C-alpha positions, 0 to 999 in steps of 0.5 A: 499499499506504501509503494502505491501512495509513493508512486501517486505522490511522485507522479503528482510531484512530476507536474510540479516542474511543468511550465505553461506553453508560450506562444509565438509572438503576435500569434494572434494578430497572425491568425486574424491577418489570415482570416478573411475580413467583413465583408470578404467573400459573401455568397449571395443566393437568388431568391428564385433559387431558394423557391426552387430548392423548397419546392423541390424539398416540399415535392419530396416530402409529398412523395415520401408521405404518399409512398408510405401511405400506399405501402401501408395500405398494401401491406394491411391488405397482404396482411389481411389476405394471409391471414384470412385462409388461416382464419377460415380454416380455423373457424370453418366449423362455425360454417356448418353449425345452424344457429 
């Protein structure tokens, strides 16, 4: 146990001699000089293009909803058609009974 505590203390003491890194002089100014200033490379998109993109997104959303509805209806029809023969066979004795 004592060896473990000594190892922990040596590890903690080893960081006492660490000094913070010093940046290169005027590093912040050099980085700012390389960055484009206000009003640099501004890309303007026309409203016509924005409306076209919005129309495409709306069309894709509508097609997606319609396809989900279509496949949901067809899966419901398939599940009912597959379950009907089983149900008919299971309850076939009901057809022979006279009430």
